N, C-alpha and C positions, 0 to 999 in steps of 0.2 A: 667499081661494083659494090665493094664492101661499104664505101662511103654512102652510096645510095640506099643500101639496106638499112644502115644505121639511121639515116635520116627518116626513112619510112617508119622504122620502129619507134623513134623518138616522137614522131608526129602522132602515131597511134596511141602512145602512152599519154601524151598531152590531151588528145581527144578524149580518151577514156577518163582521164582525171577531170576534164571539164564536165563530162556527162555525170560522173559521180558527184561533183559539186552541185550540179543542178538538182539531181535526185535527192540530195541531202535536205533540200527545202521541204518543209512539211506544212500542209494545210489541214487544219482540223475543223470539222463541221460541228457547229454548236447549235443545239436545238433549244430555243427559248420560246416558252409558251406565251409570254407577254409581249405587248407592242413596243416599238422603239420610241418610247417617250416616258418621261418621268425620272425620278431619282434612281430607282433600281436599274432601269435601262442604262442610265449613264454609268452605273457601276459595272454592269456587264461589259459595256464598251471599254471602260477603263481596264478591266481584266484582259480583254483581247489586246489592247494597246500595250499593256505591260508585258505580255508574252512576246509580242513583236519586239519591244525595246530590249528586254533582257536577253533575247536570243539573237540580237543584232539582225533581225529580219529573217532568221532561218525558220522560225515557226510562226505561222499565221493562223488566226482563228477567224473562220468564216461564220458569222452569226446569222441564223435563220430565224427572224423575228415572228412574233404573232402566231405561233403554231404552224408556220408554213412547212416545216419539216416534220415536226411531231407535236401533237396537241399535248396540253398539260398532262392528261391522263395516260398518255402513251410514252412520255419521255423516259421513264425508268426502263421499261422493256425495250424501247428503241435504242437507248445507249448501251444497255446490256447486250443486245443482239448485234450491235455495230451499225445500226441504221444511222446513227450519229456518233461522233467521237466523244462529244461532250454535251452536257445539258443541265438545265436547272430542274431539280426534282423537289417535290414537297412530300414529306412523310404522310401527310393527311390523305393523299391519293392511294398510297400503298402502305398502310399502317403496320402490317405484319412483315412484309418484305423489307421495309425500311425501319424496323424496330430500333436499329442502332441510332438513326437520326431522330427518332421519336422522343428520345430523352430530352431534346431541346424544346418540345412542345408542352411540357408539363408546366403549368403556371406557377411562377415563383415570385419572390420579392424583388428579384433582380430584373429591372426593366431597361437599364441602359444598354443601347445596342452595341456599343464598343465592348463593354464588359461581357455581354452574352456571346457575341461572335468570336471574341478572342478565346474565351473559355471553350467554346465548341471546337474551334480550330485546333487548339492544343489537345483536346480530348480525342478528336477524330483522327489526328495525325500521329498520335503516340500510343493509343490504347490498342494492343494487338487483337483483342477479341472483337472490338468494334470494326477494325479494319478488315478482319477476316469475315465478319458478318456481311459487309459490303462486297468483299471479294467473292463470296459465295454466289452473288448476283452478277458477277463479272464487272464490278464497279470499284472505282477508286475515288475517295473524297479529295477535293482540291480547295474548297472554300465555302463560305457560309453567308447567308443573308439574314436579316431580322426584320420583323414587322414593327418593332418598338412596342411599348406598353399599350395595353387596352385601356380606352377611356369610354365613358358612357355619354352618348348624345341622346337627349330626350326632348320630346315635344312639350308644348305648353301644359303645365300642371302635372307633369310626370317625372320631375327631376328625381334622380336617385342620389340621396345624400348618405343613407344608411343601408345596412343589409336588410332591415325591415322594409325598406321602400321597394325592394326587388319583388316582394310577394305580389303575385297577380299581374305584374307588368308583362305586356306582350313584347318579347325581346328577340333580337337576332344576334347571334354570335357564332364563333367558329370553333369546331373541335371540342377539346376538353373544356374550354371556356363556356361553351354552350351547356355542357353537362353540369358544370359547377353551378351555373345560374339556375338551371332547372332544379338542382338539389336545394337551392335557396328559395324556391317558390316561384321562379319566373315561368311564364308561359312562352315556350320557345316556338318561334315561327320560322319555318324553313323557306329560304329564298336565296337567290344569288345576290352578290353585292351590286350587280347592275340593277336590281329591282328594289333596293332599299330606299332610294329617294321617293319613289312612288308609294312605297309602304308607309313611310313616315308622313308623307303629305296627305294620304287618304285615311290615316288612323289605323291602318292594319298593324302598324308597329307603334309602340309607345317610346321605346328606347332602342338604341343600337350600340353594341359593343364594337368599337372601331378604333381608328388611329388618326393622329393629327394629319398625316399626309393624305389619307383617304377623304378627310373632310374637305380638303381643297380639291382633290381630283374629282370627286363625285358631287361637289357643291351641296352637301347635305346641310351645311350651315343655313341654307335658304329655308329649310323646312323644320328646323329644330329651334328651341328657345334657350337651352342650357347645355353646357358640357361639364361633366364631373370628371376631374382629373384623378384617376385611380393609379395610373402607371403600374398596371397589373400585368406582370410577366411579359412574355414576348414569344412569338413563334420562331423557333430556331431550327426546326426540322425542315430547312429550306436551304438547299445546298447546290453547289456545282460539283458534279461527278463526271468521271471520265471512264470510258471503256477500258477494262483491265488489259485486254490484249493489245490495244493501241498504246497504253501506258508501258507495257513490257517491251514494246518495240523502241521506246525512247531510251537513250543512254542515261547514265546517272546525272550528268550535268543538265540534260534536258528535263528530266524529272524534277530536279531542284528548281529549275526555272518556272515550271508550272506551279509548284507549291509556293514559290516566292511571290509570283504574280497573284496567287490566291490570298496570301497574307497581306500584301500591299493593298489589294482591293478592299479588304475588311476595314482598314483604317480610313480609306477614301470614302467608302460607303457610309461608315459610321459618322464621319464628319458631315457629309451631306444630309443624312437623316436627322441628326441632332439639330442642325441649322434649320432644316425644314420644319421640324416640330416646334421649335421656339418661335419661328416666324409665324406659323399658323396660329399658335396659341395667342400671340400678341395681336394679330389681326382680328381674331374673334373678339377679344376684349375691347379693342379700341374702335371697332366698327368699320375697319378698312374693307371688309367684304360687302359693305352696303347695309349691314345691320349689326347691332351689337349682340353677341352671344356670350354671356359671361361664363368664364371658366373658373370653377370652384374646386379646390382640392379637397378630396375626401379625407375626413378625420382619420388619423393613423389607427385608432382603435377599431374603427369600422373596416378599414382596409385589411387589418389583421384578421378579422373574422372571415373575410373572403379568402385570404391566403390559407387559413386553417381548414377551410372547406375543401381545399385542393389536395390535402394530404393523402386521401384514399387513392387518388389517381397516381401519386408518386408510388404508393405501395403496389398499385396494379402494374405499373411499368416494371418495377423490380421483380414481381412475381412472374410476369410474362417473359421477361428477359431470362430469368432462371430456368423457366420451362424450355427455352430455346437453347439452353446450354451455356448461356453467358453468366458471368459472375455479377449478378444484378446489384447486390448491396455494395460490393467493392467499386464497381463502375460508378454507381450513383454517388458514393462518398468522394470519389476522385473528381467528379463533375462539380459538386458543391464546393470542394476545396479550390478548384480553379476559378469558379465564380467569385468566391471570397477573395482570392488572391488578386484578381483584376479589379474588384471593387476597392480593395485597399490601395492598389496602385493609383486608381483614379482619385481617391481622397487625398493621397499624399503628394502625387506628382502631376495631377491633371491629365488631360489627353496628350498623346504623343505629338500632335500637331500644334500644341500650344507652347512647346518648349522653345 
């Protein structure tokens, strides 16, 4: 009888252990506003695969593409409320709520995506005030994306070579970049990126502030005649965030896995984006897209004038951060220090994947 009871107890323990093991597996719902195609989508999938690999399959990321779970404008609130466990957010949709991420949207001289994303990752994962600013929205930062630097695509007779050329041009750009161009005399036209091809083709736009990867994706090379390479800043208020309550349910090892996957994704995405930009620039110049669209680098003195025009927006970010109770000047100084650190690393050692 005792032997039978012991056997039943042992079986119960084993059964319970098996149930516990199964329940330890975690599936996280990821809200992605963009479609499952292109370089950034490949990076999102890489992140999910890295989480799976680093956790030995214990943590899965279920990506809901194309706004199927949450549209771009609803990702922040949705992840904050737990409608999704993870998501891609842009500070431009919630500039006040995501002021912490907005530091990455101020146009600067640093346009290399690896430099920018690595600096943002270090800043957002180590700066207590910025981490708390996101925690106040029930969010935890995990990783970052970049748009790379802004270039000018222009129709025939409208090439922008100097700051003076901006005066009177009908332009489309994003966020602070649009404000700076307006300050420099541009006539800004509001439209979605999906409308820019027609805008350039019909003459509604003279020039477009864009990126090499969007030139391929939207085929704008078909309706422009020149590209001026400015390599002006990059949008870095573009991140993967996680619901704080779900984050707190993970143990320390699992949290480390999520952050490591985010760090690994940055190097992977930067490599893809740099290769994409170089490939598109080369194809524009040699006519591989069916027509030759010469890419001309803006003179450094003219580029500096554009950079100087952005300084008031740096000051605005610092002032607004101070008003929110953040140490604006100190955080900004730390951000610039990190950008300089990674720029120096790039100059002396190259990219990590080149070693």
